C-alpha positions in Angstrom: 44.5 -61.8 37.6 42.9 -65.3 37.8 39.5 -65.7 39.3 38.7 -69.2 40.4 35.2 -70.5 41.3 35.5 -73.8 42.9 32.9 -75.7 45.0 31.0 -72.5 46.0 34.2 -70.5 46.7 35.6 -67.6 44.8 39.3 -66.9 44.9 41.4 -64.2 43.1 45.1 -64.9 42.7 47.8 -63.6 40.4 49.3 -65.5 37.6 52.6 -65.4 39.4 51.1 -67.1 42.5 49.9 -70.0 40.3 53.0 -70.2 38.1 51.0 -69.4 35.0 52.6 -67.6 32.0 51.1 -66.3 28.8 50.5 -68.9 26.2 50.0 -71.9 28.6 47.3 -74.2 27.4 44.2 -75.1 29.4 45.5 -78.4 30.6 48.6 -76.8 32.2 46.6 -74.0 33.7 44.2 -76.5 35.3 47.1 -78.4 36.7 48.5 -75.3 38.3 45.1 -74.3 39.7 44.6 -77.8 41.1 48.0 -77.6 42.8 47.1 -74.2 44.3 43.8 -75.6 45.6 45.5 -78.8 46.8 43.1 -81.0 44.9 43.6 -83.7 42.3 43.7 -82.3 38.8 40.8 -84.4 37.6 38.5 -82.4 39.9 38.9 -79.6 37.4 38.4 -81.6 34.3 34.8 -80.3 33.6 35.8 -76.7 34.4 36.0 -74.0 31.7 38.7 -71.4 31.3 37.4 -68.1 30.1 40.2 -66.0 28.7 39.1 -62.4 28.9 40.3 -59.6 26.4 42.0 -57.9 29.4 44.2 -61.0 29.8 42.5 -62.1 33.0 41.4 -65.7 33.4 38.2 -67.1 34.9 38.2 -70.7 35.9 34.6 -71.9 36.5 32.3 -75.0 36.3 30.7 -75.5 32.9 27.3 -73.7 32.8 24.4 -76.0 32.2 21.1 -74.5 31.0 17.6 -76.0 30.8 
């Protein structure tokens, strides 16, 4: 499962829906997510990809503290 937090929205999609396979690097994953969201890939440049031990991915904005 891939959880995407983008511009105040949360979306859960499968890896198959995004065309993501195990071992893809962050750049390729962000390109696929951008394609799914129908936005330019540079809109995700500051986003973080958390790879969970379960195999799930969380794509989210970078957290800024303080």
